C-alpha angles and dihedrals in degrees: 000000000000115000127211108261092219091054090051091053091046090051093052093046093046090051092052092047093049093049092047092204140073116289131191122240089251093051091051090047093051094046096046098037091236123133113261091237089055091050092048092049094051094044088056091049091051091050091056093045091051090056095046117038110231134191109225117208116185116201129181094269106021149013119247121203122199123189108235093206093056091046091053092047092052093049090049090053090052091054092058 
């Protein structure tokens, strides 16, 4: 069964907040019931998102990500 990607990220973040200390990928996987490859993939995604603010738009069938920096740059170009 396919899980909602946002719910997976929320689950990982919630787990880290509840533990209050560093956890390995394998510890997170065991605690959440997710596969360790899935945890690793989403941790990498979250690292990138933290560095680059993103707008997350969830539709009925997909999730759309928009880079905030690019959106601001384009709006600044339009103001010139």
